[in-house]
LUMTI-24215 format. One record per residue: chain; x, y, z of N, C-alpha, C, O in turn. Coordinates in steps of 0.05 Angstrom, whole numbers. Example, Ala and Ser with C-alpha at 12.3 -4.5 7.8 and 13.67 -1.06 7.14 Angstrom:
REM residues 2
A,264,-114,156,246,-90,156,264,-66,156,285,-66,169
A,257,-45,142,273,-21,143,258,1,157,268,23,161
END
This chain:
REM residues 330
A,17,-24,0,0,0,0,17,25,0,39,25,13
A,9,46,-13,24,71,-14,26,84,13,11,78,31
A,46,101,15,49,117,39,26,135,44,16,148,25
A,16,136,68,-5,155,77,6,171,100,18,161,119
A,1,197,99,9,215,120,-15,227,134,-35,234,121
A,-13,228,161,-35,238,177,-24,258,197,0,257,203
A,-41,276,207,-34,294,228,-49,287,253,-74,283,252
A,-35,286,275,-47,277,301,-42,299,321,-21,310,324
A,-64,304,336,-62,324,358,-58,309,384,-75,293,392
A,-35,314,397,-29,300,422,-46,310,445,-59,330,443
A,-44,296,467,-59,304,491,-51,332,501,-67,346,514
A,-26,340,495,-16,366,504,-23,388,483,-15,411,486
A,-37,381,462,-45,400,442,-26,402,419,-32,416,399
A,-2,390,421,18,393,400,10,376,375,-3,355,378
A,19,385,352,13,371,327,37,354,319,60,363,322
A,31,330,309,52,312,300,43,298,275,19,299,268
A,62,286,261,57,272,236,59,242,240,78,232,253
A,40,227,228,41,198,229,45,188,200,32,198,181
A,63,169,196,67,156,170,55,128,172,61,113,191
A,39,121,153,26,95,153,31,81,126,30,93,105
A,35,55,127,38,38,104,30,10,111,37,-1,132
A,14,-3,94,3,-29,99,-12,-28,126,-30,-12,130
A,-3,-45,145,-17,-46,171,-1,-34,193,-6,-39,217
A,19,-17,186,36,-5,206,34,25,205,34,37,183
A,33,38,228,33,67,229,50,75,253,50,63,274
A,65,97,249,83,107,270,87,136,267,83,148,246
A,94,149,289,100,178,290,126,183,274,144,166,275
A,127,206,261,152,215,248,166,234,267,156,256,271
A,188,226,279,199,242,302,210,269,292,221,272,270
A,205,290,308,216,316,303,202,332,282,210,354,275
A,180,321,270,165,335,249,138,344,261,123,327,271
A,132,370,259,108,380,271,84,382,253,61,385,262
A,88,380,226,65,382,209,73,370,182,97,367,175
A,52,363,166,58,352,139,70,374,122,87,369,104
A,62,399,126,74,421,111,103,423,117,119,427,99
A,111,421,142,140,421,149,155,399,136,177,403,126
A,143,375,135,156,352,122,158,357,92,179,350,81
A,138,369,80,139,375,51,160,396,44,173,394,24
A,163,417,61,183,437,57,211,424,58,229,431,42
A,214,406,76,240,392,78,245,376,53,268,375,43
A,224,363,42,227,347,17,235,365,-6,251,358,-23
A,222,389,-8,228,407,-30,257,417,-28,271,418,-48
A,266,424,-4,293,434,0,314,413,-7,335,419,-19
A,308,388,-1,327,367,-5,324,355,-33,341,339,-41
A,304,362,-48,301,352,-75,292,324,-78,299,310,-97
A,278,314,-58,269,286,-59,239,285,-52,227,305,-45
A,228,260,-54,200,256,-49,193,253,-19,211,250,-3
A,167,254,-13,159,252,15,166,225,27,175,224,50
A,163,203,12,169,177,22,198,175,29,205,163,49
A,216,186,12,244,186,17,251,202,42,268,193,58
A,238,224,46,243,240,70,235,225,96,249,227,116
A,212,212,94,204,196,117,224,174,124,230,170,147
A,234,161,103,255,140,108,280,153,120,293,141,137
A,287,177,111,311,191,121,308,199,150,326,196,166
A,284,210,156,280,219,184,276,195,203,284,197,226
A,265,174,193,260,150,210,232,152,222,218,172,219
A,224,131,236,198,129,249,202,125,278,222,113,287
A,183,134,294,183,132,323,164,112,333,162,90,323
A,148,120,354,130,102,367,108,94,349,97,110,333
A,99,69,351,77,58,335,51,71,344,48,79,368
A,33,74,325,7,87,331,-15,68,321,-13,56,300
A,-37,66,337,-61,51,330,-79,71,316,-93,86,330
A,-80,71,290,-95,91,275,-125,90,281,-137,111,285
A,-136,66,283,-165,64,288,-171,76,316,-191,90,319
A,-155,70,335,-159,80,362,-157,110,363,-173,124,375
A,-137,121,349,-133,150,348,-156,163,333,-164,185,340
A,-166,150,312,-188,161,297,-213,163,315,-227,183,315
A,-220,141,329,-243,140,345,-241,159,369,-262,168,379
A,-217,164,378,-213,183,400,-214,212,391,-213,231,407
A,-215,217,364,-216,244,354,-190,259,353,-189,283,352
A,-168,244,354,-142,257,355,-129,261,327,-108,274,324
A,-142,250,306,-132,254,279,-147,278,267,-171,279,265
A,-131,298,259,-142,323,248,-138,323,218,-129,304,207
A,-145,345,205,-141,347,176,-111,342,170,-94,351,184
A,-105,326,149,-78,318,143,-61,340,131,-37,336,124
A,-72,364,128,-56,387,119,-65,412,133,-89,414,140
A,-48,430,138,-54,455,152,-33,475,147,-11,468,136
A,-38,500,154,-18,521,153,-20,537,178,-42,542,188
A,3,545,190,2,560,214,-13,586,212,-24,597,232
A,-15,597,187,-31,621,182,-53,611,162,-48,608,139
A,-78,607,172,-99,596,155,-105,612,130,-116,601,111
A,-98,638,130,-103,654,106,-85,645,83,-91,652,60
A,-65,630,88,-47,620,67,-52,591,60,-36,577,48
A,-76,582,67,-86,556,57,-112,563,41,-131,573,53
A,-112,557,15,-134,564,-2,-149,539,-11,-136,519,-20
A,-175,540,-10,-191,517,-19,-208,525,-44,-220,547,-44
A,-208,508,-64,-222,514,-88,-231,487,-100,-224,466,-89
A,-245,488,-122,-254,463,-135,-262,467,-163,-264,489,-174
A,-267,444,-176,-277,443,-203,-302,425,-204,-302,404,-190
A,-322,433,-219,-346,417,-222,-349,407,-250,-334,415,-268
A,-369,390,-255,-375,379,-281,-351,364,-293,-347,365,-317
A,-336,351,-275,-312,337,-284,-315,307,-286,-298,293,-297
A,-337,296,-275,-340,268,-273,-362,258,-293,-382,272,-297
A,-358,235,-304,-378,223,-322,-404,219,-306,-405,205,-286
A,-425,232,-315,-451,232,-301,-455,256,-284,-478,260,-275
A,-435,272,-279,-438,295,-262,-456,316,-273,-469,331,-259
A,-458,318,-300,-475,338,-312,-505,332,-310,-521,350,-313
A,-511,307,-306,-540,299,-306,-554,313,-283,-575,326,-288
A,-544,312,-259,-557,325,-237,-557,355,-239,-577,368,-233
A,-534,366,-248,-532,395,-251,-551,405,-273,-565,425,-269
A,-553,391,-296,-570,399,-317,-599,398,-308,-615,415,-315
A,-606,377,-293,-634,375,-282,-639,398,-264,-661,409,-263
A,-619,406,-248,-622,427,-229,-627,454,-242,-643,471,-233
A,-614,458,-265,-615,484,-279,-635,484,-302,-640,506,-313
A,-647,462,-309,-664,460,-332,-688,479,-329,-697,491,-349
A,-699,481,-305,-722,498,-301,-717,527,-307,-735,542,-314
A,-692,535,-305,-684,563,-310,-679,568,-339,-676,591,-347
A,-677,548,-355,-671,551,-384,-696,561,-399,-718,550,-395
A,-693,582,-415,-716,593,-429,-722,577,-454,-746,574,-461
A,-702,567,-468,-706,553,-492,-698,523,-489,-683,516,-470
A,-708,507,-506,-701,479,-506,-674,475,-520,-672,466,-543
A,-653,483,-505,-626,479,-515,-609,471,-491,-617,475,-468
A,-585,460,-496,-568,452,-473,-563,475,-454,-557,497,-462
A,-564,469,-428,-558,489,-408,-528,495,-409,-512,479,-421
A,-519,517,-397,-491,523,-396,-475,501,-382,-453,495,-390
A,-488,488,-362,-475,466,-348,-470,443,-367,-448,432,-367
A,-490,436,-382,-486,413,-401,-466,420,-422,-450,402,-430
A,-466,445,-432,-446,452,-452,-418,450,-441,-399,441,-455
A,-415,459,-416,-388,458,-404,-378,429,-400,-355,423,-404
A,-397,412,-392,-390,384,-388,-383,371,-415,-363,356,-416
A,-398,377,-436,-392,365,-462,-366,376,-473,-351,361,-487
A,-359,401,-468,-333,412,-476,-311,397,-462,-291,390,-475
A,-314,391,-437,-294,376,-422,-292,347,-432,-270,336,-434
A,-315,335,-439,-315,309,-449,-300,306,-475,-286,287,-480
A,-302,327,-491,-289,328,-517,-259,334,-515,-242,322,-529
A,-252,354,-497,-225,365,-497,-213,366,-470,-194,382,-465
A,-223,350,-451,-213,352,-423,-189,334,-417,-177,336,-396
A,-182,317,-436,-159,299,-432,-140,302,-456,-138,284,-473
A,-126,324,-456,-108,329,-479,-84,311,-478,-77,299,-458
A,-71,308,-501,-46,293,-502,-24,308,-487,-26,332,-483
A,-3,293,-480,20,306,-466,30,330,-481,34,328,-506
A,34,352,-468,45,376,-481,24,394,-494,30,415,-503
A,-1,385,-493,-23,401,-504,-40,412,-481,-40,402,-459
A,-54,434,-487,-72,447,-468,-100,440,-475,-109,444,-497
A,-115,429,-455,-143,421,-460,-162,443,-451,-154,465,-443
A,-188,436,-452,-209,454,-445,-208,461,-415,-203,444,-398
A,-211,487,-409,-211,495,-381,-238,487,-368,-259,489,-381
A,-237,479,-343,-261,470,-329,-276,492,-315,-266,515,-314
A,-299,487,-305,-312,504,-285,-294,506,-261,-280,487,-254
A,-293,529,-248,-276,533,-224,-291,549,-204,-307,567,-211
A,-287,544,-178,-300,559,-157,-281,561,-133,-264,543,-129
A,-285,581,-117,-269,586,-92,-286,578,-69,-310,585,-68
A,-275,565,-49,-290,556,-26,-282,572,-1,-300,577,16
A,-258,579,3,-250,594,27,-221,588,33,-206,576,18
A,-213,598,57,-186,593,66,-185,571,87,-205,557,91
A,-162,569,101,-158,547,120,-177,548,144,-181,528,157
A,-188,572,149,-207,574,171,-233,558,166,-248,553,185
A,-238,551,141,-262,536,134,-257,506,130,-275,491,122
A,-233,497,136,-226,469,134,-233,455,160,-222,462,182
A,-250,435,159,-260,421,182,-246,393,185,-243,379,166
A,-239,387,210,-225,361,215,-245,338,215,-269,343,218
A,-236,313,211,-254,290,213,-268,290,240,-256,294,261
A,-294,284,238,-309,282,263,-321,308,273,-340,308,289
A,-311,331,263,-321,356,272,-345,365,254,-348,356,232
A,-363,381,265,-386,389,250,-380,405,225,-363,423,225
A,-395,399,204,-396,416,180,-419,436,186,-442,428,187
A,-412,461,189,-432,480,198,-440,499,175,-423,513,164
A,-465,499,169,-476,516,148,-482,543,161,-489,545,185
A,-480,565,146,-487,591,156,-516,593,165,-533,577,156
A,-522,613,181,-549,617,191,-568,621,167,-592,614,169
A,-559,634,146,-576,641,123,-577,618,102,-591,622,82
A,-563,596,106,-562,575,86,-589,563,81,-605,561,100
A,-595,554,57,-620,541,51,-617,510,51,-636,495,50
A,-591,501,51,-586,472,50,-557,467,58,-540,485,55
A,-552,444,69,-525,435,74,-522,407,64,-532,388,76
A,-509,404,41,-508,378,27,-480,368,22,-461,384,18
A,-476,342,24,-450,329,21,-443,327,-9,-460,326,-26
A,-417,326,-14,-406,320,-40,-381,303,-36,-360,313,-30
A,-383,277,-41,-359,259,-37,-340,262,-60,-347,257,-83
A,-315,269,-53,-296,276,-74,-268,267,-66,-262,260,-43
A,-250,269,-86,-221,269,-81,-212,298,-80,-221,314,-96
A,-193,304,-63,-181,330,-62,-151,328,-65,-139,311,-53
A,-139,345,-82,-111,346,-85,-99,366,-66,-111,388,-62
A,-76,360,-54,-63,378,-34,-37,386,-46,-21,370,-55
A,-31,412,-46,-8,424,-60,6,444,-41,-6,457,-25
A,32,446,-44,49,465,-31,66,480,-52,78,467,-69
A,66,506,-50,81,522,-70,110,526,-60,114,536,-38
A,130,517,-76,157,520,-68,167,549,-69,153,567,-79
A,191,553,-58,202,580,-57,206,593,-84,205,617,-87
A,209,576,-105,211,587,-132,185,590,-147,184,596,-171
A,163,585,-133,136,587,-145,126,562,-159,106,562,-172
A,141,540,-155,132,514,-168,111,501,-150,116,497,-126
A,88,493,-161,69,477,-146,78,449,-142,86,436,-162
A,78,438,-118,85,411,-112,60,396,-102,48,404,-82
A,52,374,-115,30,359,-105,40,340,-83,58,324,-87
A,27,342,-60,35,325,-37,19,298,-38,29,278,-30
A,-6,299,-48,-21,275,-49,-51,281,-50,-59,303,-58
A,-67,261,-44,-96,262,-47,-110,254,-21,-100,237,-7
A,-132,267,-16,-149,260,7,-177,253,-1,-186,263,-22
A,-190,236,14,-219,234,12,-231,259,24,-221,269,44
A,-252,269,12,-262,295,20,-293,298,18,-306,283,3
A,-303,316,34,-332,324,32,-332,354,24,-327,371,41
A,-338,359,-1,-339,387,-10,-367,397,-6,-384,397,-25
A,-373,406,18,-399,413,29,-410,438,14,-396,458,10
A,-435,436,5,-447,458,-11,-476,463,-5,-489,447,10
A,-487,485,-15,-515,492,-12,-529,489,-39,-529,507,-55
A,-541,466,-44,-552,459,-70,-578,474,-75,-585,478,-98
A,-593,480,-54,-619,495,-58,-613,523,-68,-626,532,-87
A,-593,536,-57,-585,562,-67,-576,561,-96,-583,578,-113
A,-560,541,-102,-551,538,-130,-573,532,-149,-574,543,-172
A,-592,516,-141,-614,509,-159,-631,534,-166,-642,535,-188
A,-634,552,-147,-651,576,-152,-641,591,-176,-656,601,-193
A,-614,594,-179,-602,608,-201,-573,599,-203,-558,603,-185
A,-566,588,-227,-538,578,-229,-517,599,-226,-494,593,-221
A,-525,625,-229,-505,646,-224,-499,649,-194,-481,665,-186
A,-514,635,-178,-509,635,-149,-490,612,-141,-486,607,-117
A,-479,598,-160,-460,577,-154,-439,587,-135,-432,573,-116
A,-427,610,-140,-406,621,-124,-415,623,-95,-400,617,-76
A,-439,632,-90,-450,635,-63,-453,607,-50,-446,603,-27
A,-463,588,-66,-468,561,-55,-443,546,-47,-444,527,-31
A,-420,555,-58,-395,541,-53,-379,553,-30,-360,541,-20
A,-387,577,-20,-373,589,2,-382,577,28,-398,589,43
A,-373,553,32,-380,536,55,-355,522,66,-334,523,53
A,-358,510,89,-337,494,99,-333,469,82,-349,464,65
A,-311,455,87,-305,430,74,-289,412,93,-276,423,112
A,-290,386,89,-275,368,107,-258,349,91,-265,341,69
A,-234,343,101,-217,323,90,-216,299,107,-216,301,132
A,-214,275,95,-209,251,110,-182,252,123,-165,268,114
A,-176,236,143,-152,238,158,-126,230,143,-105,237,152
A,-129,216,120,-106,206,106,-98,222,82,-116,228,65
A,-73,229,79,-63,241,54,-48,219,40,-27,210,49
A,-58,210,17,-46,188,2,-24,200,-16,-30,216,-33
A,0,191,-12,24,201,-25,29,184,-50,24,160,-51
A,39,197,-71,47,182,-95,28,186,-118,14,207,-120
A,27,167,-136,11,169,-160,-19,171,-153,-27,158,-134
A,-34,187,-167,-63,189,-160,-78,163,-166,-72,150,-186
A,-96,156,-149,-113,132,-154,-131,136,-178,-145,156,-179
A,-130,118,-198,-145,123,-223,-174,115,-221,-191,126,-235
A,-180,96,-204,-208,86,-202,-214,82,-173,-207,62,-161
A,-229,101,-161,-236,100,-133,-266,94,-131,-283,108,-143
A,-272,73,-116,-300,65,-113,-307,65,-83,-294,51,-67
A,-327,80,-76,-334,83,-48,-364,85,-44,-380,81,-62
A,-371,91,-19,-399,94,-11,-402,119,5,-387,126,22
A,-424,134,-3,-431,158,12,-458,152,26,-476,141,13
A,-461,160,51,-486,155,65,-492,179,84,-474,194,91
A,-518,180,91,-527,199,111,-540,183,133,-559,167,128
A,-531,187,158,-543,173,181,-559,193,197,-549,214,205
A,-584,186,202,-601,204,218,-612,187,242,-624,166,238
A,-608,198,266,-617,185,290,-608,156,292,-622,138,301
A,-583,152,284,-571,125,286,-578,106,264,-567,83,264
A,-594,113,245,-602,95,223,-594,107,196,-594,132,194
A,-588,91,177,-580,101,150,-605,111,136,-624,96,130
A,-604,137,130,-626,150,115,-623,147,85,-643,142,71
A,-598,149,76,-592,148,47,-564,136,43,-546,142,59
A,-560,120,23,-534,109,17,-532,104,-13,-551,95,-26
A,-508,110,-24,-504,106,-52,-474,103,-58,-458,116,-45
A,-467,86,-77,-439,83,-85,-431,107,-102,-448,120,-115
A,-405,112,-103,-395,133,-120,-369,125,-133,-355,107,-124
A,-362,138,-156,-338,132,-171,-322,158,-173,-333,179,-180
A,-296,156,-166,-278,178,-168,-253,169,-183,-250,146,-190
A,-235,188,-188,-210,181,-203,-212,186,-232,-234,188,-243
A,-189,188,-245,-187,197,-272,-202,179,-292,-212,189,-312
A,-204,153,-286,-218,135,-304,-248,142,-306,-261,135,-325
A,-258,155,-285,-286,162,-284,-291,192,-289,-312,202,-282
A,-271,205,-300,-273,235,-304,-272,242,-334,-261,228,-350
A,-283,266,-339,-282,277,-366,-258,294,-370,-251,301,-393
A,-243,300,-349,-218,315,-350,-196,298,-338,-201,282,-320
A,-172,302,-348,-149,291,-335,-141,309,-311,-147,333,-311
A,-129,297,-291,-120,313,-268,-99,334,-277,-99,356,-267
A,-81,326,-296,-61,345,-305,-74,369,-318,-65,391,-314
A,-96,365,-332,-109,388,-345,-122,406,-323,-121,431,-325
A,-134,394,-303,-147,410,-282,-125,425,-267,-129,449,-259
A,-103,412,-262,-81,426,-247,-69,448,-263,-64,470,-252
A,-66,444,-289,-55,466,-306,-73,491,-305,-63,513,-302
A,-99,486,-308,-117,509,-310,-121,523,-283,-132,545,-282
A,-112,511,-262,-113,524,-236,-87,540,-231,-87,564,-225
A,-65,526,-234,-39,539,-228,-28,556,-250,-7,567,-247
A,-43,559,-272,-34,578,-293,-37,607,-283,-25,625,-295
A,-52,611,-262,-55,638,-250,-33,643,-230,-30,627,-211
A,-19,664,-234,5,669,-218,-2,673,-188,15,668,-171
A,-26,683,-182,-33,688,-154,-36,662,-138,-37,662,-114
A,-38,640,-153,-40,614,-139,-13,600,-138,-11,577,-131
A,8,615,-144,35,604,-142,52,621,-123,76,625,-128
A,40,630,-101,54,645,-81,71,627,-63,59,609,-51
A,97,631,-61,113,612,-45,104,609,-17,97,628,-3
A,103,583,-9,95,576,18,66,570,22,58,558,43
A,49,578,3,20,574,6,13,544,3,27,529,-12
A,-8,536,16,-20,510,13,-46,512,-2,-62,531,2
A,-51,493,-21,-77,493,-36,-90,466,-32,-77,445,-33
A,-116,466,-28,-132,442,-28,-153,446,-50,-169,464,-49
A,-152,428,-70,-169,430,-93,-186,406,-96,-177,383,-97
A,-212,410,-97,-232,389,-98,-238,383,-128,-243,401,-144
A,-238,357,-135,-239,350,-163,-267,342,-173,-270,334,-196
A,-288,344,-156,-315,340,-166,-326,312,-160,-311,294,-151
A,-352,309,-165,-365,283,-160,-390,282,-178,-397,301,-191
A,-401,258,-179,-426,255,-194,-449,244,-176,-470,237,-186
A,-444,243,-150,-462,230,-131,-470,249,-109,-453,257,-92
A,-496,256,-108,-506,274,-87,-532,264,-77,-549,255,-93
A,-536,265,-51,-563,258,-40,-584,277,-49,-607,270,-52
A,-576,302,-53,-595,322,-62,-609,315,-88,-632,321,-93
A,-593,302,-106,-604,294,-132,-625,273,-128,-642,269,-146
A,-625,259,-106,-645,239,-100,-668,249,-82,-683,233,-71
A,-669,275,-79,-691,287,-64,-688,288,-34,-707,293,-19
A,-663,283,-24,-659,283,5,-655,312,15,-640,328,3
A,-670,319,36,-667,345,49,-653,339,76,-666,327,94
A,-629,348,79,-614,343,104,-624,361,126,-637,382,121
A,-617,354,151,-625,371,173,-603,368,195,-588,349,195
A,-603,388,213,-583,388,234,-582,362,249,-603,351,256
A,-558,353,255,-555,328,269,-549,304,251,-539,283,260
A,-557,306,225,-550,285,206,-519,282,205,-504,301,209
A,-510,257,200,-482,251,199,-475,242,170,-486,223,160
A,-456,256,158,-446,248,132,-423,228,136,-405,232,152
A,-425,206,121,-403,185,122,-395,179,94,-411,173,77
A,-368,182,89,-357,176,63,-334,157,67,-317,161,84
A,-333,135,52,-311,116,55,-305,104,27,-323,100,11
A,-279,99,23,-270,88,-3,-242,79,-1,-225,92,11
A,-236,55,-13,-209,46,-16,-195,63,-38,-209,71,-57
A,-170,68,-35,-150,56,-18,-147,70,9,-128,63,24
A,-165,88,17,-164,100,43,-175,80,63,-195,67,58
A,-162,78,86,-170,58,105,-188,69,126,-201,53,140
A,-191,95,129,-208,107,149,-230,123,135,-225,135,114
A,-254,123,147,-276,138,134,-274,168,142,-258,176,159
A,-291,184,129,-294,212,136,-322,215,146,-341,210,132
A,-325,224,172,-351,228,184,-353,256,195,-334,266,208
A,-375,269,189,-380,297,200,-409,301,204,-425,296,186
A,-417,309,228,-445,317,232,-452,344,220,-434,360,215
A,-477,348,214,-486,373,203,-496,392,225,-512,384,242
A,-487,417,224,-496,437,244,-502,463,229,-496,466,206
A,-514,481,244,-521,508,233,-511,529,253,-516,526,277
A,-498,550,243,-489,571,261,-513,590,267,-532,592,252
A,-509,603,289,-531,622,298,-523,651,296,-534,667,310
A,-505,657,278,-495,685,275,-518,703,266,-532,697,247
A,-522,726,280,-543,744,271,-535,759,246,-512,757,237
A,-553,773,234,-548,789,210,-525,808,214,-524,822,235
A,-507,810,195,-484,827,197,-491,856,189,-504,860,169
A,-483,875,205,-488,903,199,-461,917,195,-443,913,211
A,-459,933,174,-435,948,168,-436,975,183,-456,990,182
A,-414,982,196,-413,1008,209,-395,1027,194,-373,1019,186
A,-404,1051,190,-388,1071,177,-370,1085,197,-377,1090,220
A,-345,1091,188,-326,1104,206,-322,1133,197,-307,1148,209
END
């Protein structure tokens, strides 16, 4: 099994890194975060797995016990959350346009393909260019900074004004920008790209609003080559019983775009190549409970699991009680 990196919060509040492979997991001594480990790898000109071997491993860790105890946090972080940026691409998976097209069809004046369907078909035709060529650019959206990244087990909290809080089971790529501005991919996480689908359905121009929500990453950062065919299950648990469950497909074999094409069209913008910044980019999905008519409510628990990740991602749904914001003139 490939190397997996996790971040663990100790009883004293300190952050540490766990390296896991096959059935063995252990602390990486002297390393306080995955970002610190990655900076070391960039400086030394080698890969993360090689750096872990160089640093060595310390005390063994029972990952399942640490997970159940809530000590595994998001596998990537930045000491200044403003320098961790979250974004995503939609309409990238085979079948992803069906739900979106259905959502937006009511707003279409004429019987012609919606903008969503046109964008999906463009990606299907030119989203996997040959090496050295530039393919079709995808849909893109901004989600927030590191303050909106939620750890496994912690609530995904929708704003007080939200009309919906819905799950999106996805793969997320994690990147660190080197001192020379080069983006370095650290690996991939199982993710819940949490969104407000009712707001989006009202008017597709509100997609940007619907995506300004929290998001959660599974505890494991999978290092190495991206998994090409990921098969998992997404479910919603209400009052201890499964309310909804459905399989999902992720990975490049199930996508209309290549990962390289999506990465190119993101990092072609110089503002996303600021040295030291961390980026978490969500690659999309074709499976939503909202498409099946499910209306979530506070207290529901989202559960996402898929091999080759060994631990699930679970987050309860909550709503914030922030009153209306008033602007004061100075």
